[in-house]
C-alpha positions as CSV (number, residue, x, y, z in Angstrom):
1,M,-7.1,-29.3,-19.1
2,P,-3.8,-28.6,-20.7
3,S,-0.9,-30.1,-19.0
4,G,0.5,-27.8,-16.4
5,E,-2.8,-26.3,-15.5
6,V,-4.1,-27.0,-12.1
7,A,-7.7,-26.5,-11.0
8,V,-7.8,-24.6,-7.7
9,A,-10.8,-23.2,-6.0
10,G,-12.9,-24.2,-9.0
11,K,-11.0,-22.4,-11.6
12,R,-8.3,-23.4,-14.0
13,A,-4.9,-21.5,-13.7
14,D,-5.5,-20.0,-17.1
15,A,-9.0,-18.7,-16.0
16,R,-7.5,-17.2,-12.8
17,R,-4.8,-15.5,-14.9
18,N,-7.4,-14.1,-17.3
19,E,-9.6,-12.8,-14.5
20,A,-6.4,-11.2,-12.9
21,T,-5.6,-9.5,-16.3
22,L,-9.2,-8.2,-16.4
23,L,-9.1,-7.0,-12.8
24,D,-5.8,-5.2,-13.2
25,A,-7.2,-3.6,-16.4
26,A,-10.3,-2.4,-14.5
27,A,-8.1,-1.1,-11.7
28,A,-6.0,1.0,-14.3
29,A,-9.2,2.3,-15.9
30,F,-10.6,3.2,-12.4
31,V,-7.3,5.1,-11.6
32,A,-7.5,7.0,-14.8
33,S,-11.2,7.6,-15.0
34,G,-12.8,6.6,-11.6
35,V,-15.1,3.8,-10.9
36,D,-17.5,4.9,-13.6
37,A,-15.0,4.3,-16.4
38,P,-16.7,2.9,-19.4
39,V,-16.9,-0.9,-19.7
40,R,-15.6,-0.8,-23.3
41,D,-12.4,1.0,-22.1
42,I,-11.9,-1.7,-19.4
43,A,-12.4,-4.4,-22.1
44,A,-10.0,-2.9,-24.4
45,R,-7.3,-2.5,-21.7
46,A,-7.7,-6.2,-20.9
47,G,-7.9,-7.2,-24.6
48,V,-11.3,-8.9,-24.2
49,G,-14.8,-8.2,-25.4
50,V,-17.3,-6.4,-23.2
51,G,-19.3,-9.7,-23.1
52,T,-16.4,-11.5,-21.3
53,I,-16.5,-8.7,-18.6
54,Y,-20.3,-9.1,-18.1
55,R,-19.8,-12.8,-18.0
56,H,-17.5,-12.6,-15.2
57,F,-19.0,-9.4,-13.4
58,P,-22.6,-8.9,-14.3
59,T,-22.9,-5.6,-12.6
60,R,-20.6,-2.6,-12.2
61,A,-20.9,-3.3,-8.5
62,D,-19.6,-6.8,-8.8
63,L,-16.6,-5.5,-10.9
64,I,-15.8,-2.8,-8.4
65,V,-15.8,-5.3,-5.5
66,A,-13.8,-7.8,-7.4
67,V,-11.1,-5.1,-8.2
68,Y,-11.1,-3.9,-4.7
69,R,-10.7,-7.4,-3.2
70,H,-8.0,-8.1,-5.8
71,Q,-6.0,-5.2,-4.7
72,I,-6.5,-5.9,-1.0
73,E,-5.2,-9.5,-1.6
74,A,-2.2,-8.0,-3.5
75,C,-1.4,-5.7,-0.7
76,A,-1.8,-8.3,2.0
77,A,0.4,-10.7,0.0
78,A,3.2,-8.1,-0.3
79,G,3.7,-7.7,3.3
80,P,5.4,-11.0,4.0
81,E,7.2,-10.9,0.6
82,L,8.7,-7.6,1.5
83,L,9.5,-8.8,5.0
84,N,11.5,-11.8,3.6
85,A,13.1,-9.7,0.7
86,S,14.1,-6.4,2.4
87,D,17.4,-5.5,4.1
88,S,15.5,-4.8,7.3
89,P,12.0,-4.8,8.8
90,R,11.9,-1.0,8.8
91,A,12.6,-1.0,5.1
92,A,9.8,-3.7,4.5
93,L,7.4,-1.7,6.6
94,A,8.2,1.6,4.7
95,R,7.8,-0.1,1.3
96,W,4.5,-1.7,2.3
97,I,3.1,1.6,3.6
98,D,4.0,2.9,0.1
99,L,1.9,0.2,-1.5
100,F,-0.8,0.9,1.0
101,V,-0.7,4.6,0.0
102,D,-1.0,3.8,-3.6
103,F,-3.8,1.5,-2.8
104,L,-5.7,4.4,-1.0
105,V,-4.8,7.3,-3.3
106,T,-6.0,5.4,-6.6
107,K,-9.6,4.8,-5.3
108,H,-11.2,7.5,-7.4
109,G,-14.8,7.3,-6.7
110,L,-14.6,4.1,-4.6
111,A,-15.5,6.0,-1.4
112,E,-18.7,7.3,-2.9
113,A,-19.5,3.9,-4.1
114,L,-19.0,2.2,-0.8
115,R,-21.4,4.7,0.9
116,S,-24.0,3.7,-1.6
117,D,-27.0,1.5,-0.7
118,D,-25.7,-1.3,-3.0
119,A,-25.5,-4.4,-0.8
120,A,-22.4,-5.7,-2.8
121,F,-20.2,-3.1,-1.0
122,E,-21.2,-4.0,2.5
123,S,-18.5,-6.5,3.3
124,L,-15.5,-4.7,1.7
125,H,-14.6,-2.7,4.8
126,A,-14.3,-5.8,6.9
127,A,-12.4,-7.6,4.2
128,F,-10.1,-4.7,4.1
129,L,-9.6,-4.8,7.9
130,D,-9.4,-8.6,8.0
131,R,-6.7,-8.9,5.5
132,L,-4.6,-5.8,6.0
133,L,-4.5,-5.4,9.9
134,P,-2.7,-8.7,10.5
135,V,-0.1,-7.9,7.8
136,C,0.5,-4.4,9.1
137,A,0.7,-5.8,12.7
138,A,3.4,-8.5,11.6
139,L,5.4,-5.7,10.0
140,L,5.1,-3.5,13.2
141,D,6.1,-6.6,15.3
142,A,9.1,-7.3,13.2
143,C,10.2,-3.8,13.5
144,E,9.6,-3.9,17.5
145,I,7.3,-0.8,17.1
146,R,5.0,-0.6,20.1
147,A,4.0,3.2,19.9
148,V,1.1,2.4,17.6
149,D,-0.9,-0.6,16.7
150,A,-1.8,-1.7,13.2
151,Y,-5.3,-0.1,13.2
152,Q,-4.0,3.2,14.4
153,L,-1.3,3.3,11.9
154,L,-3.6,2.3,8.8
155,R,-6.1,4.8,10.0
156,A,-3.4,7.7,10.3
157,V,-2.1,6.8,6.8
158,G,-5.7,6.8,5.5
159,N,-6.4,10.1,7.1
160,L,-3.2,11.6,5.5
161,C,-4.2,10.4,2.1
162,I,-7.7,12.0,2.1
163,G,-7.9,14.5,-0.6
164,A,-4.6,13.6,-2.1
165,G,-5.8,14.0,-5.6
166,S,-7.7,17.1,-5.1
167,D,-5.0,19.5,-3.8
168,A,-1.9,19.8,-6.0
169,R,0.0,21.5,-3.0
170,Y,-0.6,18.5,-0.7
171,D,1.9,15.5,-1.0
172,A,0.3,12.7,0.9
173,R,3.2,10.3,0.2
174,R,5.6,12.9,1.9
175,M,3.3,13.3,4.9
176,V,3.2,9.5,5.3
177,G,6.8,9.3,5.0
178,I,7.3,11.6,7.8
179,L,4.8,9.7,9.9
180,V,6.6,6.3,9.2
181,A,9.9,7.9,9.9
182,G,8.9,8.9,13.3
183,L,7.7,5.7,14.4
184,S,9.6,4.1,17.3
């Protein structure tokens, strides 16, 4: 192992970086073309061969699950970072909700994939709730907002984001902004 590389959770740091690059490229391809984006397009975005993707993710379902989990983790990690870096807890909450909206509205085709019979998708909703509810709750607590709990807020934001990409007249981000501004 090169100096400076540390093995954590069974993978070298460079292997984790390479996997993160691949997952980011897949996420970008999914945003552009949906979850059925060609693997060759994902490989090109990541700067790797198609075989590299299949070595890491033998099936499309494996890749979709990994991208989704990667994005859940990024959204969860952003909460405490924003709380520490923002001028106020309210600013941190608003910025985190913006990230959450980005997370939701860029899931072209994921909803259909999650409703499929593929067992690989079964645990994703629970992972989503397990990681993001506590982050949202901590932000609400920091803001001293008691009118809504984390589940209710995430559900409301999710409902406001439904169909955001299919109606050019509808601005989900604006509607969510109104919701967040009205929290007390």
